[in-house]
C-alpha positions in Angstrom: -0.3 -40.7 -85.2 -3.2 -39.4 -83.1 -6.4 -38.2 -84.8 -7.9 -35.1 -83.2 -11.7 -35.0 -83.8 -13.5 -31.6 -84.0 -15.1 -32.4 -80.6 -11.6 -32.7 -79.1 -10.8 -29.3 -80.4 -14.0 -27.9 -78.8 -13.1 -29.4 -75.4 -9.8 -27.5 -75.4 -11.4 -24.1 -76.2 -12.3 -21.5 -73.6 -15.9 -20.3 -73.5 -15.2 -17.2 -75.5 -13.8 -19.3 -78.4 -16.8 -21.7 -78.2 -19.3 -18.9 -78.4 -17.4 -17.4 -81.3 -17.3 -20.7 -83.2 -21.0 -21.2 -82.6 -21.9 -17.7 -83.8 -19.9 -18.2 -86.9 -21.4 -21.7 -87.5 -25.0 -20.3 -87.4 -24.1 -17.2 -89.4 -22.7 -19.4 -92.2 -25.7 -21.7 -92.1 -27.9 -18.6 -92.6 -25.7 -17.2 -95.4 -24.9 -14.0 -93.5 -21.7 -12.0 -93.7 -20.1 -10.6 -90.6 -21.1 -7.2 -91.7 -24.8 -8.2 -92.2 -24.9 -9.9 -88.8 -23.3 -6.9 -87.1 -25.9 -4.6 -88.7 -28.8 -6.8 -87.7 -27.4 -7.1 -84.2 -26.6 -3.4 -83.9 -23.0 -3.9 -83.1 -19.8 -2.8 -84.9 -18.4 -5.1 -87.5 -14.9 -5.2 -85.9 -16.6 -6.2 -82.6 -18.3 -9.0 -84.4 -15.0 -10.2 -85.9 -13.4 -10.2 -82.4 -16.3 -12.1 -80.9 -16.2 -14.8 -83.6 -12.4 -15.2 -83.1 -12.8 -15.5 -79.4 -10.9 -12.3 -78.6 -13.8 -10.6 -76.8 -15.4 -11.5 -73.5 -18.9 -10.2 -74.4 -21.7 -9.3 -72.1 -24.9 -11.3 -71.9 -26.7 -8.3 -73.4 -24.4 -8.4 -76.4 -24.8 -12.1 -76.8 -28.6 -11.7 -76.8 -28.4 -9.0 -79.4 -26.2 -11.2 -81.7 -28.1 -14.5 -81.2 -31.7 -13.4 -80.8 -31.8 -10.3 -83.0 -29.0 -11.0 -85.5 -29.1 -14.8 -85.9 -32.9 -15.0 -85.1 -32.1 -18.0 -82.9 -33.2 -18.7 -79.3 -30.5 -18.7 -76.7 -31.7 -22.3 -75.8 -31.0 -23.4 -79.4 -27.7 -21.6 -79.4 -26.4 -23.5 -76.4 -27.8 -26.8 -77.6 -24.6 -27.8 -79.3 -22.0 -30.5 -78.5 -19.3 -27.9 -77.7 -21.3 -26.7 -74.7 -22.0 -30.1 -73.1 
């Protein structure tokens, strides 16, 4: 039986899925709901759901709104994560 580590799963994900997982990870750490994050980011809640689930290829402007305004995190910190290396 082969054990698949979480890092193995990240390697197989496309960039949209990796971004979505990272947004959800930080959102949960900060205790925010999708709705609260969407409101702070000035995006629609359903859009936020699609982003977190890797179903939307978002623009850099939308990514900045979500990460910097909504999550109050720098883009540098956002991308300093094992799934992006």
